[in-house]
C-alpha positions as CSV (number, residue, x, y, z in Angstrom):
1,M,0.0,0.0,0.0
2,E,3.1,2.3,0.1
3,G,2.7,5.3,-2.0
4,S,-0.9,4.7,-2.9
5,G,-3.7,7.3,-3.0
6,I,-5.6,5.5,-0.2
7,R,-7.5,7.8,2.2
8,E,-8.3,5.3,4.9
9,L,-7.7,1.7,5.9
10,P,-10.7,-0.5,5.0
11,S,-12.5,-2.0,7.9
12,S,-12.1,-5.3,6.1
13,I,-8.4,-5.3,7.1
14,V,-9.3,-7.2,10.2
15,N,-9.9,-10.2,8.0
16,L,-6.1,-10.4,7.4
17,T,-5.7,-12.2,10.7
18,G,-2.1,-13.3,9.9
19,L,-0.9,-9.9,8.8
20,Q,2.5,-9.2,10.4
21,E,3.6,-5.9,8.7
22,L,1.6,-2.9,7.7
23,R,3.4,-0.2,5.8
24,G,1.6,2.9,4.5
25,D,4.7,4.9,3.9
26,H,4.2,8.0,1.6
27,C,0.4,7.7,1.4
28,E,-0.1,11.4,1.2
29,N,-3.9,11.2,1.1
30,L,-4.2,9.0,4.1
31,T,-6.2,11.0,6.7
32,V,-8.6,8.7,8.4
33,T,-7.8,5.3,9.8
34,S,-10.0,2.9,11.7
35,L,-8.0,2.3,14.9
36,G,-10.4,-0.6,15.8
37,S,-9.0,-2.3,12.7
38,I,-5.4,-2.0,13.8
39,Y,-6.3,-3.3,17.3
40,G,-7.7,-6.4,15.8
41,L,-4.5,-7.5,14.0
42,Q,-3.1,-9.8,16.7
43,H,0.0,-10.9,14.7
44,L,1.0,-7.3,13.6
45,T,4.7,-6.8,14.5
46,D,5.7,-3.9,12.3
47,L,3.7,-0.6,11.6
48,S,5.0,2.3,9.6
49,F,3.4,5.4,8.1
50,K,6.5,7.5,7.1
51,G,5.7,10.5,5.0
52,C,2.0,10.6,5.7
53,R,1.8,14.2,6.6
54,K,-2.0,14.3,7.1
55,L,-1.8,11.6,9.9
56,L,-0.4,14.0,12.6
57,T,-2.9,13.2,15.3
58,F,-3.0,9.5,14.4
59,G,0.6,8.8,15.5
60,D,0.1,9.5,19.2
61,K,-3.0,7.3,19.5
62,V,-1.4,4.4,17.8
63,K,1.8,4.7,19.8
64,S,-0.2,4.6,22.9
65,A,-2.3,1.6,21.8
66,V,0.7,-0.5,20.7
67,S,3.1,0.4,23.5
68,S,2.0,-2.6,25.5
69,S,2.1,-5.0,22.6
70,N,4.9,-6.6,20.6
71,T,4.2,-4.3,17.7
72,N,7.1,-2.0,16.5
73,Y,5.9,1.3,15.2
74,S,7.9,3.9,13.4
75,N,7.9,6.9,11.3
76,F,4.6,8.7,12.2
């Protein structure tokens, strides 16, 4: 999904139960994300949204949510 024109993560992302890495780097239109969808990804170990300037408030919420899990987050 890196560099795509996506505006938000689809709610159906929760169906990717084995997803380990989610990279949305340089998705400049990404402004809305369903946090509930990210919480449901139990095997997620790497999360990155580098260069997504419209996600300024999103970063703090996700960092707080994943701080107690095994998920590495970077580049918000």
